[in-house]
N, C-alpha and C positions, 0 to 999 in steps of 0.2 A: 063805245062800248058803254049797253044799261050797265049799272050795278049788278042786277039778278042774273046778265048773263054773261058778268062778270065771275059769280059766285059758281054759279054753275060751272062753267072753264074750271075754274083755281083749283075747288074739289074736285075732278073728275081727274084731274093730273094728279094732286093727290094722293089719291085713290088708286093709280096706275103705279106712282110710285114706290106706293109701298106694298101695295101686289104682287110687285118684280119679284122682291126677293121670296119672296113667298111660290112663284113661279119655278124658280133657281133650285129651294129646295125640294123639288114635287118630282122634277127629273129624276129618271133610277142611277143610281150607280152600278158595277160589274161585281159586287159581290169578294169575296174571297179571293184573292190573287191566287196563283197556286204554280206553283214552275216544277216541267218536268228533267230531273236532275242530271239528264244524258246532255242538255245542255252547257254543263263545266263540267263532263266526265276526267276529261284529263285533270282538272284540278283536283277531281274525285281523290284519283289517283295515286299523284301526289300524296294531295296533303286532308285526309275523308275530314278531319275534324276541323280545318282552318276551314277548310269551303263551308260547310255544314254552319256554321260561325258568319260567313262571311254571307251567305243567302240568309239569314235570322235578321241580322246588321240591317239589311236590303228593307226588311219590315215582309219576305215571302213569308207566311206561317203553314202552309199544306204544301208536302214535297209530292212528288210523284215520282215512284222508281226507276230504278233502271239497271241493276244488279246482281240479278237476284245469278246464285250458282248451286247448283245442289246440297238446297238446305237452308243455305246463308245470301244475306243481304249485305254486299259489298263486303265480304266475309267474314259478316259478328253472325251470329246467328239471332232468331230473331227479338229475342228476347233483350240480347246486347244491344242490336239498334234500335229498339224502341228504346230504351232506357238513354239512351245519346240522343234522341229525339225528342225527349221527353225534360232530359236537360235543359237544350236549348230554345225550348218553348216553340216547338218544332209537331208535326202529324202528317201520317201520308194517310191519304185515303186511296190511292193506287198504287198498282206499279205494273211493271211491264215485263213479259214472260215467254219466249219464245215459244212455235209453235214445238219444238222438239220437247219442252215442258210437260203442256198438254198432252204428250203421248207418252211420257215413261215420266214416273214421280211425283206426276198433280195428285195428290191428295198431299200428301207430305206438304210440295206446293202454295194451297188452299191452305193450308196448316198453318203452314208460316204466315199468309197473307193475313191471316187471322187474330193472332199472337199479336200483330203490328196496330190492329183495329184499323184495319183497309177491309174495304165494301167493294172495291172493282179489282180487279186483276184483267189484265188488257193483253191481248196477241198481238205486236207490234209489227208484223214484217211477213209476211213468206217471200221466199224467192219468184221473183217473174219468170227466172227459167227455168223453175220447176212445173210453172203453175200456167199453164199455153195450151189450155184448153176447158171447156164448158163443164166439162164431166169432172176433171180435178175441180175446179169450185165447187164442182158439186158434193166431192167427196169430201173439201173439207169443211161446207156447211155441217157435214156429218159429226165432221171430228167434234167440232166448235160447238154443236145444240148437247153434245153426250158430256164434252166438257164442261158445259155450263149449267148443265142437270146436277154434275158432281155439287159444282162449287155454292147452287143453291144453297146444299143442302147445310152448309157450314156460312152461311146466310152473302154468300162474297157472290158477284154478278161479273158476269165476261162478257167483255168489251173486243175490238175488235177495231182495231187505228187502222188506219188510210194513207196507202202513196199515193202518186198522181196515174202509176199504169194498172188501177183495178177501175179506172174508167179507157181504157185501151178496150177493143171488142174485141173477143174472143167466140169463134164460133158465131157473128153477127148476138154476140149481147154482151154486156157491160159486167165483167166481172161483178164488181161492189153491187150492182141490180141480181145478180145471183146469189149473193151471201144475202141479200134485207129480204128473196125471197124465199131461201130453200133453211132459214137458221128460223128457228122460234123467235119471237120478239121479246118474249116470256128471259130466254134463255142467253139470246146474243143484244147486247147493244149495241152501240158503233160509237166510236170515239173520233170525233170528225176532225178534219188535220184539215183547218180552215186554209192553211196556203197551198200548201198540194190539191185540194178540191178545185181550187182556182187556178193554178197553176194547169190546170192538164182543161181551161174551159169547161167548169163544169159551177153551175148557180147552189152554189151552198140551201141559199134561201129557199129554193124548189123541193130538196127531196126535205127540207124539216116540213112542208107542207105537206109530201105523199108522205112522208111517213113520221108524223108523228110523234113527238114521246119520246121517237128509237134513239136518239143522238144525244144521251146521259155527261157523255163528258168530249166537250175539245180541244184542239193544240190551236192556241193562239199563238202564229208567225208574222211576220209580215213579208212583203217584196218588194222589192228596193223598184225603182222604177230606170231601169237598164235594159238593154238587150235578150243581158241572162236571166233577169228577174228572180235575182241572188234573195237570201235571207237580210232580215235587217230587224233592228229594234223594233216592237209594237211602236204605230203612231211614227211614225220615220218612210214608210211604205205607203205603197199608193192602196192597198186593202182597206176601205169606209168600213171600221168597226160598229156606228150608229144600228145600222139599220139588221145587224145580224147581231149586234145584243139584242135589240126590238123583238127579235123572234126567238128567245133564250126561252123561253115558256116552251113556248108553241115543239123549239127543238125537244124539250126535254130535258136540258142542261139542269147538270146535279153538282160539275166542279170543270174547273178549264184551266188547264198547263199553262206559262207560259214557256215557246222551248224552240232552240232553233239549231237545226243539224248543223251548222258550221257557221263561222265567226268571219266573213272578207275584211274587217280587220285585226286580229287575231287575240279581241279584245271581249272577252265572254262577260263578266261581270261588269264591265260598262256596259254592255248591251240587255243585261237581264236588270243594270238599276233603272235604266232609260224607260224601260218598258214599262218594269212595275211601276216608275212615277204616273206615267200615261194612262195607265190602266187603273189606277186611284181615284185620281182626274178626270175618264172620264164621263160624260152622264149623255146619256142620251133619252 
């Protein structure tokens, strides 16, 4: 090899070596990893403070609540619960509240969320047995629009969380599509449960493309590689997270929360710690 060719080759290799770490730093991080406290609901009932301390020790800073009842959060007034979170270095950006709350006591609920400093309230579930026609979902859309309008006055955004049955046709239509169509996009955003939409055989990326900016919140949970397709810690299942997070901007993502409806190994703390570590190290 001629001296000039050798120098050109070695220089290129050296430049490539220097550029590689820079390339790694250009990969995006997923951002703040939140957790839906429904994941550790049994522990919360037994030891509220101890459970929140463990959640904070793992590294979570943002918690989504699922313990609202008649003006209180996990049995505490909004002011009391906010102090607990503040003392632990935690914040809450979102809370789940049942459809019954949207219909009765809604203003009190909105005021409580505002006191906590939250920016989202999510309707987490409607009974499939009670919503078995397209007209019933259209009526639900009206409730969501009205509730969303009231929430907006307190700078709270209403959102809707799905399971799999919203993707089962009723009267020839998908309930999820009805809700997207019949609600005002400014009054209702969606909290897309990535596990459940894929469990239903639908593509989250297609929904992001068809309804950009509508999916401000995600539930991040994984699916194991068995016939049952059970819940598992994030990163240990079959869901490919990189293309999903690559579409975060198009989806409108503001916050996402690790969640598991149930734990196959009955080890919720181990699962949320494994999920946290995976997501903090995820680059896409």
